[in-house]
N, C-alpha and C positions, 0 to 999 in steps of 0.2 A: 504494500500500500504506500501510496505516496500522496521535503520542505526547505579643518584646514590647518592641520598641524603636520609636522614631519611624520606623524603617525598615520596620516591619511593614506588610505589605500585607493588606488585608481577608481574614481567615481564615487567614493564614499567619503563624506566629510564629517568632521565633528561639528555638530549643530551648535549654533549660538543659543543662549538662553531665550532670546527673543525670536525664536524660530517662527516661521509662518504657520498658519493654521494647518491642522492635519489634512492630509491628502489621501485618497484611497489607494494611490500607487506608491505610498511611502510608509515605512515603519520607522519610528524613532525609538531609540533605546537610550535610557540614562542609567548609568551605573557608576561604579567606583572610579572609572577613568574618564568620566564625562559623558557627553551626548554623542550618539552616532545616528546615522540615517542610512537606510537601505531602500533602494527602489525595488518594489515587489510586485509579483503577480499574485492574484488571489485565487485560492482553491477553496471554494465554499459550497460546492455541490458534491454529492457522492462520486460522480464521474470525474470531476476535476481533482478531487482528493485522491482517488485511486490512481490516476495518471501521474500526478505530482510532477517531479522532475525526471521521470524516466526517459531514456533514449536521447538525452542531451549530452553532447560532447563537451560542452563547457558552460560555465555560468560566470558572467561578469563579476568582478570582485566586489562591486558595490550593489549587487543584486541578490535577490532571494525570492522565496515563495512563502506566503503566509497562508497557512491552513486555518480555516475558521469552521468550527463545528457548531451544530445546532444547540447543544447543551453540554455542560461540563461532564467529564467522565474519564475513564481510563482509556488511553489510546496506546497503540503500538504501531510502529512503522517498520518496514523492511526496505531493503535496497535492491530488490529484484528489478532487473532491467535498468538500473541506475548506473551510469557510466563514470560518474565523478564522486569523490569522497565529499561527504556533507557533514556539517554540524547541525544538530537538531536542538532547537531552543524551545522548551515546553513552558507554557504560561497558563495561569489560572484566569478566571473571568475578569479579575481586576487588571490583567495585563502584567502581573508580577511573575517573573521567571522562577519556576519551581525546580527545573532540572535542565542541564545542558549535557547532551550526548555528543562527544567530540569524535570526529573522524570516522563516521559510519563508512564501512567498507563497501565499495562498489560490488554489485551482484550478490551480496550476502543476503540470504533469506532468513537469517536469525531475527526474530522479533526484537525490536528496540522499544522497551517499555518506557512510556512517558510518565507513568504514575497516575494517581487519581486526581480528579478535579481539573483536568486539562481542557481548555476551551480553544487555545491557540497554539500553533506550532510554527515557528519561523525556521526555514531551512536556508542555510548560507554555505558558502564554500568551506570545506573541511579545513580546520586549523585556525579560522578567523576568530572564532569565539575566544579562544585562549589568547591569541595575539592582541585582541582588542579589549580584553578584560570583561567579556560578557559572562556573568556568573549568576547563580541563583540569588534572587533578591533584586536583580536589576529590573527595570520597569519598561514595558513597551507602551507606545502611544500610537493609536491608529483609530480611524472612525468606526471600525467594527467593535471596538471595546466600549461597552455601555458607559457613558460619562457619569451616570449616577453612582457607579461603584468602582470607577477606574482609579487605580493608584496614581496615574498621571493622565488626567483627562485632556482631551483636545480643547483648544482655546475657543 
């Protein structure tokens, strides 16, 4: 099943605190090392979540895929037909990161458990989460996150 400092990675920038309002094609993350922004595709239907990032030979370094589920629950991902290593960032309904699975192995069909209460999963290139300091407790911001309960609501 299928996710402006020297530290900037091509196409990804550290967001300034006065960042623009949330956009559907952008996920912002704030954590111990500051603010990050990824351009994302949305997977919010059973078909788009099942397809995920399968069969792609590359993913731009500042890009990702945001999986949005109908309700919080236990989710598991695998890497069948996925050609590139990925980091999977699991988040609860508030957008708070609950778990990061680093460097999922291409083609591996072993389930990757995201834990309970997951509503969002952000997939990015493998190894980026560690390099950029994305850890449990970091917060995601995106229009799909209900502002009434969001840890970091959209403006």
